[in-house]
N, C-alpha and C positions, 0 to 999 in steps of 0.2 A: 913214229910215234902217233898214237890216235888216244879220243878220251874213253874212259869208259867208268862205272858206279865200282867200288870197291868195298867189301867190308872186311876189317881186320879185327872187329871185336863184335862179340852177338851183343844185341841189342833195340834200343828204338830207333826209329827213322833219322837220327842224327849220327849215327854210327857210318851211313852210309857215304863216302868222300868221292868226290869228281875228278879222277887221276889221270895221268899220261900211262899209255901201257904199249909194249911192243905186240905187234902180232907176226909171230913168225912164217915162215915158208908152210903151205900146208903138207902135209905126211901122207904115208900111204892113206887113202880111203878118206880124207879129208876135203874139204872145200873151202875156201877164203871167201867170206862175204861183206861188202860192206852193206851195214843195215839201212832200212827207210825207215820204219817203226817197230816199236814194241809192246808186247802186250803186257799190261799189268794184270796180276791176278793173286789171291789169295796166297798162293803157295809161296809167292817171292816174299811175301811177311814172316813165315814161318821159315824161311831158310835164314832170313836176317835176323830172326830173335834166336835162333839156334834150335827151334822146335824139332825141323827137320836141319840137323847139323852137316856141315859141309867143312873139311881142311880149311883152317884160315892162313893167307887172307884167299876171298875168293870174290867172283864177280855175279851178282844173284839174276834171277829172270830165266825163263823158259823158253818164251815163244816170241817170235820176230818175224817181221819179212825181210827181205834184201835183194842185192843184185850179185852173181857170183864174179868175183873179180879173177881167182886163180882156183884151179884143181891141183890136187896132188895125185903122186902114181897110183894107179890102179882104179880111178875113179871112173865111170860109164855113166852115160847119160846126163850129164851135166858138164856146161861149157861157159867159159866168160857171156857174161850179157845176160843169162838166163834170172827170170824173175821166180824167188822162191821164197819157201816159208817152211816154219819148221815148230813143235809146240812141246818136245821132251828132250831138250839140251840146255842144262844150265849154262850161265854166262851171256844170257841175252843184254842185258844193261852194258851195250859197249857200241861204239860208231863201227867197227869193224870186228871181227872174230873167226876163228876156225871153227867147222861144225863138220861131226864125222857125216857123209855123204849119204848114209842108209837113214838119217833122221829127218832128210829133206824133202820135199814134194812140190811139183812146178807148180806155179800158180798161172790159172787161165786168165786171158784178157780180161773177164767182167768181173775180175776181182783186184780191187784197188790194193795198194800197199797197206793202207790201215786195216782193210778189213782181212789181207791176210796175214796180218800181225795178231788179229784177235780170233781167228776163225780155226785155228789149229787145236790150242789146248781146250780152249770154251767148247768149241764145236765138237771135236772127238769126245771129250766127256761126256756131254749130251748124247751123241752117237752110242757109246757104252752103255750108257745109264739107262736109256730107251730099248736097248736091243740084247745087252748083255746081262747088265746084274741083276735087270727085270725086263722082259720083254712085252712092254706095251702093246694091248690089242685095242682094236674097237669095242667100246663100250665099258674099258675100265674107268675107274674113277681114281685120279692122282692128284695127290698134294704136293706141291711146290712151294718150299720154304724160301724165303728172298728171292721171289718171283720175279722182281725189277732188276736183280743183278745180271751181270753178264752171262751166267749159264742159266740162269730163272729164264731168262726171256726166250732163249732157245729150248729148252724145255717146254714151256708153256705152245708154242708155236709149233714145234713138232709132234708133242703128243697131241695135240688138237689136231692136227692133220694127218694122224693115224687114226681118228675116232674116240679118242679118249675124252672125257669131262675132266676139265685140269680146274683145280681149286689152288690159288694162289695166297699165301702170306705177303703182307708188304708193311712197310710204316709210313707210308703216308699215302693221302689223297691222291699226289701227284704219282706216285710210284704205282696204285692200284689203277689208275687212268692207262699207264703204260703198259702194265701187266695184260689188261684187258685189250688192248691194241694188239698185244702178240699173243692172242688167244686163249687167256685164261677164261673161263666161264663165269667163275666166282673170285672175288678177292675178299680178304680178311685184312683189316687193319689189327695186328697182333698188340699193338700199343694199347689199343681201346676197346678190343673185343676177346673172350676167351676163345682161342682158335680151336680147342678141343671141341667145345660146344658148338662152334658154329660149324666144324666139319659135321658132326652128329646130326644138325638140324638140315644141311644142304643134302646129305647122303640117306635121309631119313633114317637115321639109326643105324645103317650098314656098316660105315666106315669105308675106308678106299680101298684098293688093293695094293696101293704103293706109296711111301712117301717118300720123296727125296729131300734130303737136309744136307744143304752145305752150310747150316748155322753151327750146329753142336750142343755145347754146353747149355744154352738158354732154351732149346725147344726139348730135350730129352729129361725124363723119359715120356713127356706129354705127347711127344709124337708118336709113341705106339699106341695112346689110347686113340689115335685117329684112324688105325687098321681094321680092318675085318678079321674073321678069325683065318689064320694061315695067309696073311698078308705080309708084305714085305717091306722092310725097313731099310732104305739105303741112305749111309751115311758118308756123304762124299767130301764134306769140309769143315772147318771148325772156327767161323768167322767170329763166334762170341765164347771160344777156348773150348778145349779138348773135353769130349765126353768122359766121365769117371769111370771107374771099373764098376761092373756091375753083376749081381748074381744072375747067372744066365737062365736059372728058373724064373727071371720075370718074364721070360718069352713065354713060357708055357703057361703063366698065369694069366695074361693077357692075350691067349687065343691062339695057343701054336704056333706064334710068330716068328718069319725067319728075319734075319740081320747080317748086314755087310758091309766091310768099308773097303769098297773096292780104289785102285789108284789106276789112270791112264797108261803108264809104264806096263802095267801085267796083260792091257788088252791091246796094247800098240808095241808090242815087244818084239817084234821081230819087222822087215821090213816091208814084207808082204801082209801083214797085218793092217800095218801103216797105211799102205797104199790103197788096200780094198775097204777101209773105215773113210780114209780119205775121198774116195770116189762115191761113196753113200751120202757122205756129208755137200760134196759139190753138186750132186745130183737135185737135193731139196733146195740147195742155193739158187740152181738155174730154174729151179721150178719157182721159184718165189714163195716155197712154202716156211722156209728158215732165213731171215735178214739179220744181219748184224746191226746192231745201234750203238755205234762210236759216239758219245755223248763228252768225253774229257779226252783234251789233247794237251800234253805238258811236255816242255823240255826235258832232255835227258838229265840235264844237270840238276832239274828241281825234281828227281825223284821221290826224296826225302817228303815234299809237301805231296807230292800222289799217295805217299804210303799214308800218309795222316788222314787223309780224305777217305781213303778205302777202309781203314780199319775203324773210322770214326764213322762209318755207315752213311757216310755223304755222297756216295756215286751212286748214278743210275746205269743200267746199261754197261757197254764197254768202255775203258780208257785206256788211252796209247801214251807210249814215250816217244817223242820224235827227236830224231839226230841229225 
């Protein structure tokens, strides 16, 4: 028996229970992991509330690092003792678990267990946002909402390394300083400033080529007013709630804009795609272009407290649950 967080009904953080579970022998294509660290992400809260429903009961979480204990029939490329990580396999909030082998990647020696636990979902999200949803190029003007968050910091540093001018919205002066340390050229305190007016001022009225928005309801449709004609609005999260239905004519009225709501699963849907994206991520990590700032460490049994902090916008950088 091992411990895991289980959700038996959708709701607030208190619906998560720390319970005993059995981990069966790995089946064909499966790997049995002893987990070392687990990444905390907003998608975990969407699963818990039922916004992204899963059959009840279930174990939330999508991202973790660990050590291979056993492999099932037909598994090649992994063996007991290997250090691995994953970012798209629900069930992460557990001491041990089974994971499909095609969701795993090997962790190189220069990546710690904690960084391995937060680099996959967040890092690969940044990778597809910058290369797939919109291809950022030198000279582009980029707006990143929640720039001091886990994904936001990666977007700032990676976009800056590409040669873009990065504008980040943040909630506090401390978060503004952190975003600047990670590459943001300009920061906007959204609680004190009109971010649309500030973006227009910073860009001399031109607007941005792309807006990366993981906030959702609170920043829409104002985010569209930060774009230049034919700019791209990329919504990849809903920290403040879902964007409500809108008339698509709005995109024409605001400058023939493009809008997309991508997910990692559609960009890393095959093992080949996953491995290629991971190699690009590891390359910028080796170069020091992208670094992961793990700021909070919480015991797995205290996952409810971690969710409250995340939903209360109290966190900066990345947070991990430790087993």
